[in-house]
FILUMPA-472178 format. One record per residue (C-alpha): residue number from 1; x, y, z. Coordinates in pm, whole numbers. Layout:
BEGIN
[NUM; [X; Y; Z]] ...
***
This chain:
BEGIN
[1; [951; -1217; -1854]] [2; [904; -1048; -2189]] [3; [661; -774; -2281]] [4; [623; -685; -2650]] [5; [961; -838; -2716]] [6; [1135; -651; -2434]] [7; [1299; -862; -2165]] [8; [1197; -744; -1817]] [9; [1318; -908; -1500]] [10; [1052; -971; -1233]] [11; [1221; -742; -975]] [12; [1235; -457; -1228]] [13; [871; -511; -1327]] [14; [764; -506; -961]] [15; [971; -194; -895]] [16; [822; -11; -1194]] [17; [475; -123; -1089]] [18; [535; 9; -739]] [19; [641; 345; -878]] [20; [328; 366; -1092]] [21; [110; 285; -791]] [22; [239; 591; -603]] [23; [104; 834; -861]] [24; [-167; 981; -630]] [25; [98; 1074; -373]] [26; [317; 1219; -647]] [27; [19; 1412; -783]] [28; [-61; 1538; -433]] [29; [300; 1631; -362]] [30; [301; 1412; -51]] [31; [137; 1098; 91]] [32; [-224; 1132; 202]] [33; [-305; 1175; 570]] [34; [-606; 1098; 784]] [35; [-693; 1204; 1139]] [36; [-591; 858; 1265]] [37; [-248; 873; 1097]] [38; [-119; 1067; 1396]] [39; [-260; 809; 1636]] [40; [-60; 534; 1464]] [41; [254; 748; 1444]] [42; [225; 858; 1809]] [43; [177; 498; 1921]] [44; [483; 383; 1728]] [45; [689; 666; 1872]] [46; [578; 577; 2223]] [47; [682; 213; 2179]] [48; [1022; 303; 2034]] [49; [1083; 560; 2308]] [50; [1018; 295; 2574]] [51; [1247; 37; 2414]] [52; [1532; 274; 2335]] [53; [1461; 538; 2601]] [54; [1483; 814; 2343]] [55; [1159; 990; 2442]] [56; [1189; 1278; 2197]] [57; [867; 1436; 2326]] [58; [619; 1327; 2588]] [59; [318; 1163; 2431]] [60; [70; 1363; 2633]] [61; [-300; 1351; 2556]] [62; [-402; 1717; 2528]] [63; [-770; 1624; 2534]] [64; [-789; 1542; 2902]] [65; [-620; 1620; 3232]] [66; [-533; 1368; 3504]] [67; [-812; 1297; 3747]] [68; [-782; 1436; 4094]] [69; [-910; 1103; 4223]] [70; [-632; 907; 4056]] [71; [-323; 1035; 4227]] [72; [-78; 832; 4023]] [73; [-209; 942; 3684]] [74; [-22; 1182; 3460]] [75; [-108; 1327; 3119]] [76; [139; 1081; 2967]] [77; [-18; 785; 3148]] [78; [-361; 910; 3048]] [79; [-260; 887; 2684]] [80; [-84; 552; 2722]] [81; [-351; 365; 2917]] [82; [-663; 508; 2753]] [83; [-556; 577; 2391]] [84; [-241; 380; 2303]] [85; [-440; 62; 2231]] [86; [-686; 250; 2010]] [87; [-457; 206; 1707]] [88; [-222; -79; 1621]] [89; [120; -10; 1766]] [90; [264; -259; 1517]] [91; [158; -53; 1217]] [92; [244; 257; 1419]] [93; [597; 130; 1481]] [94; [640; 51; 1110]] [95; [508; 397; 1022]] [96; [732; 570; 1277]] [97; [1051; 384; 1180]] [98; [1004; 432; 806]] [99; [907; 797; 857]] [100; [1219; 855; 1064]] [101; [1430; 733; 772]] [102; [1234; 853; 467]] [103; [945; 1063; 591]] [104; [595; 943; 507]] [105; [726; 827; 170]] [106; [876; 529; 353]] [107; [543; 365; 434]] [108; [413; 448; 86]] [109; [716; 274; -68]] [110; [658; -41; 137]] [111; [287; -54; 56]] [112; [354; 12; -313]] [113; [615; -265; -337]] [114; [386; -517; -167]] [115; [91; -414; -385]] [116; [298; -449; -701]] [117; [430; -788; -591]] [118; [76; -908; -513]] [119; [-34; -810; -865]] [120; [268; -982; -1021]] [121; [218; -1299; -815]] [122; [-153; -1304; -905]] [123; [-71; -1277; -1275]] [124; [182; -1560; -1250]] [125; [-62; -1783; -1063]] [126; [-314; -1795; -1350]] [127; [-135; -1710; -1675]] [128; [121; -1957; -1800]] [129; [403; -1795; -1997]] [130; [246; -1450; -2030]] [131; [289; -1318; -1678]] [132; [423; -983; -1802]] [133; [117; -920; -2020]] [134; [-127; -1010; -1741]] [135; [70; -803; -1490]] [136; [72; -503; -1725]] [137; [-304; -531; -1781]] [138; [-379; -558; -1410]] [139; [-138; -277; -1326]] [140; [-283; -39; -1584]] [141; [-636; -114; -1465]] [142; [-559; -67; -1098]] [143; [-343; 243; -1145]] [144; [-589; 440; -1356]] [145; [-929; 296; -1263]] [146; [-924; 160; -910]] [147; [-877; 260; -548]] [148; [-550; 68; -502]] [149; [-295; 346; -575]] [150; [-485; 584; -348]] [151; [-470; 348; -52]] [152; [-107; 267; -129]] [153; [-44; 643; -98]] [154; [-236; 661; 230]] [155; [-49; 672; 565]] [156; [-300; 424; 706]] [157; [-309; 41; 730]] [158; [-635; 4; 533]] [159; [-484; -156; 222]] [160; [-323; -449; 404]] [161; [-647; -645; 433]] [162; [-677; -654; 56]] [163; [-324; -795; 29]] [164; [-422; -1081; 261]] [165; [-746; -1152; 74]] [166; [-577; -1165; -268]] [167; [-289; -1383; -147]] [168; [-517; -1635; 23]] [169; [-725; -1651; -296]] [170; [-429; -1717; -525]] [171; [-301; -1963; -264]] [172; [-610; -2181; -301]] [173; [-733; -2097; -654]] [174; [-401; -2047; -836]] [175; [-317; -2281; -1123]] [176; [55; -2301; -1042]] [177; [232; -2487; -765]] [178; [312; -2334; -429]] [179; [663; -2275; -294]] [180; [785; -2224; 61]] [181; [801; -1853; -22]] [182; [426; -1856; -91]] [183; [357; -2019; 246]] [184; [583; -1774; 428]] [185; [444; -1472; 244]] [186; [81; -1561; 315]] [187; [160; -1619; 683]] [188; [343; -1285; 713]] [189; [81; -1079; 529]] [190; [-209; -1241; 715]] [191; [-29; -1183; 1045]] [192; [52; -822; 956]] [193; [-302; -741; 839]] [194; [-449; -898; 1152]] [195; [-219; -705; 1386]] [196; [-270; -377; 1199]] [197; [-647; -369; 1269]] [198; [-864; -591; 1487]] [199; [-1157; -602; 1243]] [200; [-924; -771; 993]] [201; [-914; -1085; 1208]] [202; [-1281; -1186; 1158]] [203; [-1267; -1073; 794]] [204; [-963; -1290; 717]] [205; [-1122; -1578; 907]] [206; [-1447; -1547; 710]] [207; [-1256; -1511; 381]] [208; [-1078; -1838; 448]] [209; [-1396; -2006; 568]] [210; [-1580; -1935; 241]] [211; [-1279; -1980; 10]] [212; [-1245; -2348; 108]] [213; [-1595; -2469; 12]] [214; [-1598; -2249; -300]] [215; [-1265; -2397; -410]] [216; [-1394; -2751; -365]] [217; [-1713; -2662; -555]] [218; [-1505; -2544; -852]] [219; [-1290; -2857; -858]] [220; [-979; -2742; -671]] [221; [-786; -3017; -493]] [222; [-874; -3049; -126]] [223; [-504; -3052; -38]] [224; [-476; -2686; -137]] [225; [-777; -2603; 79]] [226; [-628; -2774; 384]] [227; [-293; -2603; 322]] [228; [-476; -2269; 308]] [229; [-658; -2332; 635]] [230; [-335; -2426; 812]] [231; [-132; -2136; 677]] [232; [-395; -1872; 755]] [233; [-447; -2022; 1102]] [234; [-76; -1983; 1177]] [235; [-85; -1619; 1066]] [236; [-391; -1540; 1278]] [237; [-251; -1718; 1584]] [238; [75; -1522; 1552]] [239; [-123; -1198; 1528]] [240; [-331; -1278; 1837]] [241; [-15; -1372; 2026]] [242; [150; -1045; 1918]] [243; [-144; -850; 2055]] [244; [-138; -1040; 2384]] [245; [237; -991; 2423]] [246; [212; -616; 2367]] [247; [-80; -573; 2608]] [248; [100; -777; 2875]] [249; [427; -584; 2845]] [250; [244; -251; 2835]] [251; [46; -336; 3149]] [252; [368; -417; 3331]] [253; [534; -98; 3211]] [254; [247; 140; 3293]] [255; [124; -41; 3602]] [256; [-227; -76; 3460]] [257; [-389; -265; 3174]] [258; [-452; -73; 2853]] [259; [-805; 31; 2763]] [260; [-945; 101; 2422]] [261; [-1179; 396; 2363]] [262; [-1551; 320; 2390]] [263; [-1600; 235; 2021]] [264; [-1886; -14; 2071]] [265; [-2060; 211; 2324]] [266; [-2042; 507; 2086]] [267; [-2183; 299; 1800]] [268; [-2484; 180; 2001]] [269; [-2550; 529; 2134]] [270; [-2532; 690; 1790]] [271; [-2756; 423; 1636]] [272; [-3026; 479; 1897]] [273; [-3061; 156; 2103]] [274; [-2783; 268; 2338]] [275; [-2951; 603; 2402]] [276; [-3281; 432; 2476]] [277; [-3121; 187; 2719]] [278; [-2914; 461; 2885]] [279; [-3219; 684; 2933]] [280; [-3424; 402; 3086]] [281; [-3146; 275; 3311]] [282; [-3025; 614; 3436]] [283; [-3383; 715; 3518]] [284; [-3399; 425; 3765]] [285; [-3039; 436; 3893]] [286; [-2831; 744; 3797]] [287; [-2519; 582; 3943]] [288; [-2551; 259; 3738]] [289; [-2314; 385; 3468]] [290; [-2054; 661; 3455]] [291; [-2210; 731; 3116]] [292; [-2522; 858; 3297]] [293; [-2332; 1184; 3355]] [294; [-2355; 1248; 2981]] [295; [-2712; 1135; 2915]] [296; [-2833; 1491; 2843]] [297; [-2591; 1528; 2551]] [298; [-2720; 1447; 2198]] [299; [-2509; 1127; 2176]] [300; [-2615; 1083; 1814]] [301; [-2276; 1082; 1640]] [302; [-2015; 817; 1722]] [303; [-1717; 1027; 1610]] [304; [-1830; 1321; 1821]] [305; [-1891; 1100; 2124]] [306; [-1536; 972; 2094]] [307; [-1330; 1264; 1966]] [308; [-1516; 1595; 1989]] [309; [-1363; 1860; 2217]] [310; [-1697; 2043; 2226]] [311; [-1846; 2000; 2577]] [312; [-2196; 2000; 2427]] [313; [-2114; 1703; 2201]] [314; [-1807; 1511; 2315]] [315; [-1757; 1249; 2587]] [316; [-1436; 1044; 2573]] [317; [-1181; 1301; 2462]] [318; [-1292; 1553; 2727]] [319; [-1314; 1297; 3007]] [320; [-1043; 1289; 3273]] [321; [-831; 982; 3337]] [322; [-1058; 828; 3599]] [323; [-1369; 881; 3388]] [324; [-1209; 725; 3081]] [325; [-1112; 419; 3282]] [326; [-1466; 390; 3419]] [327; [-1622; 432; 3074]] [328; [-1393; 166; 2924]] [329; [-1447; -81; 3209]] [330; [-1827; -53; 3197]] [331; [-1840; -91; 2818]] [332; [-1885; -473; 2808]] [333; [-2178; -454; 3048]] [334; [-2336; -158; 2869]] [335; [-2305; -321; 2527]] [336; [-2438; -660; 2637]] [337; [-2732; -515; 2831]] [338; [-2823; -281; 2546]] [339; [-2835; -576; 2305]] [340; [-3046; -780; 2547]] [341; [-3280; -487; 2613]] [342; [-3330; -385; 2250]] [343; [-3222; -678; 2025]] [344; [-3451; -584; 1735]] [345; [-3336; -220; 1734]] [346; [-2971; -328; 1738]] [347; [-3022; -569; 1447]] [348; [-3215; -313; 1241]] [349; [-2952; -46; 1302]] [350; [-2670; -288; 1210]] [351; [-2851; -390; 891]] [352; [-2907; -26; 792]] [353; [-2541; 53; 851]] [354; [-2432; -250; 649]] [355; [-2654; -153; 355]] [356; [-2529; 205; 379]] [357; [-2172; 74; 373]] [358; [-2239; -129; 58]] [359; [-2314; 186; -138]] [360; [-2015; 378; -2]] [361; [-1703; 276; -191]] [362; [-1561; 590; -347]] [363; [-1255; 804; -286]] [364; [-1466; 1100; -182]] [365; [-1375; 1237; 159]] [366; [-1034; 1105; 258]] [367; [-876; 1186; -80]] [368; [-1079; 1490; -183]] [369; [-1116; 1687; 141]] [370; [-846; 1921; 264]] [371; [-747; 1788; 607]] [372; [-518; 2086; 661]] [373; [-817; 2319; 651]] [374; [-983; 2106; 919]] [375; [-670; 2101; 1136]] [376; [-563; 2463; 1097]] [377; [-631; 2680; 1398]] [378; [-775; 2400; 1613]] [379; [-586; 2355; 1944]] [380; [-529; 1979; 1936]] [381; [-523; 1911; 1564]] [382; [-272; 2185; 1485]] [383; [-13; 2021; 1714]] [384; [-6; 1660; 1590]] [385; [308; 1456; 1655]] [386; [326; 1337; 1295]] [387; [398; 1692; 1178]] [388; [761; 1642; 1283]] [389; [818; 1425; 973]] [390; [619; 1645; 734]] [391; [842; 1931; 614]] [392; [553; 2133; 474]] [393; [330; 2098; 783]] [394; [393; 2454; 901]] [395; [307; 2600; 564]] [396; [-3; 2383; 526]] [397; [-134; 2487; 867]] [398; [-80; 2857; 792]] [399; [-203; 2839; 433]] [400; [-425; 2528; 413]] [401; [-553; 2622; 66]] [402; [-199; 2574; -69]] [403; [-214; 2208; 36]] [404; [-555; 2118; -106]] [405; [-583; 1776; -275]] [406; [-539; 1791; -654]] [407; [-858; 1840; -854]] [408; [-811; 1517; -1055]] [409; [-891; 1325; -735]] [410; [-1261; 1393; -790]] [411; [-1236; 1270; -1149]] [412; [-1067; 947; -1039]] [413; [-1335; 906; -771]] [414; [-1605; 898; -1039]] [415; [-1397; 679; -1272]] [416; [-1318; 429; -996]] [417; [-1687; 398; -906]] [418; [-1795; 343; -1268]] [419; [-1524; 85; -1337]] [420; [-1602; -102; -1017]] [421; [-1972; -128; -1103]] [422; [-1898; -244; -1459]] [423; [-1635; -493; -1336]] [424; [-1872; -631; -1074]] [425; [-2136; -701; -1340]] [426; [-1872; -871; -1557]] [427; [-1743; -1077; -1265]] [428; [-2089; -1189; -1158]] [429; [-2156; -1306; -1514]] [430; [-1826; -1498; -1515]] [431; [-1914; -1662; -1183]] [432; [-2261; -1758; -1310]] [433; [-2126; -1891; -1638]] [434; [-1867; -2121; -1487]] [435; [-2055; -2193; -1166]] [436; [-2339; -2349; -1364]] [437; [-2111; -2550; -1592]] [438; [-2177; -2924; -1599]] [439; [-1812; -3014; -1550]] [440; [-1598; -2871; -1272]] [441; [-1245; -2993; -1327]] [442; [-1051; -2701; -1186]] [443; [-1016; -2528; -1522]] [444; [-848; -2186; -1496]] [445; [-1173; -2004; -1568]] [446; [-1347; -2203; -1298]] [447; [-1067; -2118; -1057]] [448; [-1101; -1751; -1147]] [449; [-1477; -1779; -1092]] [450; [-1408; -1921; -746]] [451; [-1165; -1634; -681]] [452; [-1435; -1387; -787]] [453; [-1707; -1549; -576]] [454; [-1483; -1533; -271]] [455; [-1408; -1165; -328]] [456; [-1777; -1078; -370]] [457; [-1860; -1251; -41]] [458; [-1568; -1077; 132]] [459; [-1704; -741; 18]] [460; [-2041; -832; 171]] [461; [-1877; -945; 496]] [462; [-1671; -627; 506]] [463; [-1979; -408; 466]] [464; [-2162; -598; 737]] [465; [-1879; -589; 992]] [466; [-1753; -237; 927]] [467; [-2100; -91; 890]] [468; [-2231; -255; 1207]] [469; [-1931; -181; 1428]] [470; [-1786; 141; 1287]] [471; [-2060; 303; 1082]] [472; [-2049; 357; 707]] [473; [-1744; 530; 558]] [474; [-1616; 528; 200]] [475; [-1269; 404; 284]] [476; [-1386; 86; 458]] [477; [-1521; -57; 133]] [478; [-1293; 129; -106]] [479; [-984; -39; 44]] [480; [-1101; -372; -101]] [481; [-1293; -302; -419]] [482; [-982; -261; -637]] [483; [-960; -641; -642]] [484; [-1268; -662; -867]] [485; [-1136; -458; -1166]] [486; [-793; -618; -1126]] [487; [-948; -965; -1142]] [488; [-1160; -860; -1439]] [489; [-847; -753; -1627]] [490; [-685; -1088; -1548]] [491; [-988; -1284; -1674]] [492; [-985; -1086; -2000]] [493; [-614; -1162; -2055]] [494; [-664; -1532; -1979]] [495; [-949; -1562; -2224]] [496; [-783; -1351; -2495]] [497; [-493; -1594; -2480]] [498; [-737; -1884; -2519]] [499; [-912; -1718; -2811]] [500; [-577; -1655; -2975]] [501; [-487; -2021; -2928]] [502; [-816; -2140; -3078]] [503; [-776; -1905; -3376]] [504; [-423; -2031; -3428]] [505; [-532; -2393; -3430]] [506; [-812; -2318; -3677]] [507; [-573; -2132; -3903]] [508; [-336; -2426; -3913]] 
***
């Protein structure tokens, strides 16, 4: 590849792009952390300790003590059976292994390299002969005016879904041919994204489901659509198998099947329908649900229901081993009966959450709040396992103000929002322009319009699923929206090349 007359090899371009994408972490002085980062790290450490019998430190759950009614339970088993499955152990293992070698910079390096490669491959899939220019335009846009570098610098698996979405789009809409490497890469990234978070499975499935018809509408060969369906299916099947294998082996090792925290229960309670059903049911039969013991609590905040150590607010974290097991086992019944008892309330609450999620897409919160100030002095949070790979953890806990996020983060939050809105308007116009064209022959602009239409629908699906099941949070939508300005930059490069070609022909 050449850029302004300078010869740049693809590996070097990808490496330089990866370095540029880590600028938020470099600006911060370290990768960004979230409360769940420790859950992933702890899960990975637990898995490695079982396989290699290293067991550096017991992964005890400080939030609860073993139940007196469950004689075989221990604090370690309490953590393993009731919390280990809460976060992907596959991402946790990757995080733990890379952190052991290179600290948290290890996972940032991997995510940056994949992000840079995805940008480079996207540029090459639509721009013939000017890959370097398109890559540079997309890179500059995403680095300075999108959420991508921030999620690359985040010790969380959020960004991986966007990798899968972009790769499946270039797989079906790209103008260039596909190699065995493309097939393998899409399978691996889809499988990884699906194993790193369960909500990614329906989102990848829906992305593929809409990409096929859209591609056919814009004149893409049906062969590419069928190839996409087969490749994504393989990745998703491998991910589901990986989850089943882990759960089976873990059940054998711990002598009991793993349970996930009561995420769905907490969501329904916080939204209101669950509280109404619980109140009505417990009034008739106080022993119907273990949850009836907590019916006098507010139960109006999902995060507090799950994780609060305040006895006047929290449920799951404070519960003993036996109670956690009971809460997890009764969850399917509670969720189903709540939906049947109050279907309209559930639908209205889900719709409100989805609409709320649509308007939350900034960096504010995870990248602007000082997590060290929240963790400092709090019994559980000041003793996280992940601190063993963070050299400055001790200093940050003692002097949290010294580890505050850099002030420019708030500026980039506003810039990212503005650029996303402007890019969305541009992209919608591009989709309308080429979607209403009389001829649909698979022209590059029509392919890019199909790419854009798929991304817009994925953003809607993401808001609906994340909002309904997890509540609205900035990072759920922000992890994906960088695709829109990146695609906008690519469309501008493609059409500037065309304009240059038309001007050249007129001049001759």
